[in-house]
N, C-alpha and C positions, 0 to 999 in steps of 0.2 A: 398634557396628555402623557400618561406613563408609558414609556417605550416598551418596557418588559411586558406589560399587560397586553399591548398590541401584538407583540410577537407570540405570546401564549394563546391569544385568541385565534391567530392565524394557524398555529400548530393544531389547535383543537378543530378548526373548521376543515382543514385539509385531511386530518386523520379521520374525522367523521365521514367525509365524503368517500374516502378510499376504503374505509371499513365496510360501508354499506354497498359500495359499487367499486370493487377493486379494478385497478388498471393493470394490465399485464406488464411484466418487466420490459423496459424499452419503450413503453407507451408514453403518451404526452399529456400533461396537465397544463392547461393554459390559465393564466391568471392576469386579470386587469386590476389596477389599484389606483384610486385617487387618494393620495396622501392629504390633499386639501379637505376632502369630505371626512376622512378619518379624524382629522384634527378639528372638525366643526366648521370648516369654511366651505366655500363654493368651489365645485370642481374646476380645476385649472387656474385658480386664483391665489392659492396659498400653499404651493408645493413645499414639502418638508423632507429634506434628505434623511433625517434620522428616522422618520416614520417609514420612508421607502426602504431603508436598510433593514428595519425591524420586520417588515412584511416579507421582504426577500429572505431574510435569515430563517424565519419560521417556516415558510413554504419550502425552502431548499432543504432544510433538515428532514422534513417528512418525505419529500420526493426522493431524496438520496437514499433514505432508509428503505424505500419501496423499489428502488432501482428504476425509477421513471424520470423522464426528462421534464423539467420545468420550462415553460415558455412564458416570458414576461412581456406582456403587451405594452407597447409605447402609447403615448397619447395621440390625439388627433393631428398634432402638428407634424408627426412622422407617419401619418396615415394608418395608425394603429398597427404598424409593423411590430415584429416580435424579436426579442433578444433570446437566443437559444445557444446551447453549446454547439460548437462546430460539429461534434459527433452526431447530434440530432439532425442537423441540416443534411449531413452526408448520408445518414441512414435512410432518410425519407426523400432524398433528392430535392430538397428545397433550395431554390436559388438564393444565394447571398446577395445582399445589397450593401452599398457603402454609405454608412452613416454612423455617427457615434452619439447616442442619446446623452442629454444633459438635463439638468433640473427644469429648464424652461422650454425644452424641445425634446420631448421623449418622456419626461416625467421622472420622479424620484425613484420609483420602483424599478423601471427599466434601466435607469442609470446604475442603480445598485447591482442589478443582475449583470450588466455589462462589465462592471469592474470587479465583481466577485466570482463569476464563472472563470474557470481556468483557461478555456479557449472559447471566448464568446464570438458570436457573429449576429448579424441582423438579417431576418428574412421578411418578405412582405406578407406572406400568409402561410397558414398551416391547417391541418385538420386534426385537432386534438381529440383525445378520448374522453376527457372530462374537463371541467373548468370551474373557476370561482371568480366572481366579479364583485369587487369591493368598491362601492360608490358609483354604480351605474356607468361603467366604462365601456359597455357594449362588446363583450367578448364573443357573442354568438356567431359572428362571421368566421371564427376560427375553430368552431366545433364541427366534428363529423356529423353527417346526417345519420340518424335521427337524434336530436338532442332532447333529453327528458329532464324537466326541472326536478331539483332535489331540494327539499326544505331542510335547512340546517337547524339544529336545536337553538342556536343563537342567531338572531336576525341582524345583528350589528357587529362590526369590528370598529372600535372607537365610536365615532358618531356616524359612520358610514353604513348604509344598508348593504347587506351582503346576500348574494344569490349564488346558487351552485347548480350544476347540471352534469349529467353523465350522458353517454351516447350508447346506442344499441344499433344493431344492423336493421336495415329496412325490412318490414314484413311484406312479403309479396305473395301473390296468389289470390284466391277468393275463398268461397265457402268450403272448398275441398282441401285447402292448404292445411298443413300441420306445421307447428313451430317447434316441436320437440321430437326427438327420435323415439321410435317405439322400442321397447325392450323385448327381445325375442327369447 
């Protein structure tokens, strides 16, 4: 598996999502990643540190350019906790937990995030504005309500299926409700 190609696929996916559905500065993009699936293996059985680093690098480049936080979801062994910059946890009031992800307990992507963020921490849950799930890692629990599926132009990163979503505010009211302001 060509590492540079994976990083470029991630860059393209994140840019495509953010161009179609921008996230405000200081917002959060959550990403889950199975390096096993990207490499053609079964989720949780063939973690690959180089793939995890490539995915993190690509996602972080784009998120940094847009001024948004990247939240890296850990694997099920850490209950899908998230690695975020301390500044993100403080801004949103997320409680930090004490754990350090590693290849077999947290996954390669979360491990890369932990060691690449300047001030990393781990939180149990967040409410992100948008997200990308590479390899069916189930990021939905970390998206704000209401999540709206977004179809990317490429359905795979490496060998892993990729899905994306953005969020919008809840629509409330009934037949008399309006969802845009009238121009006077």
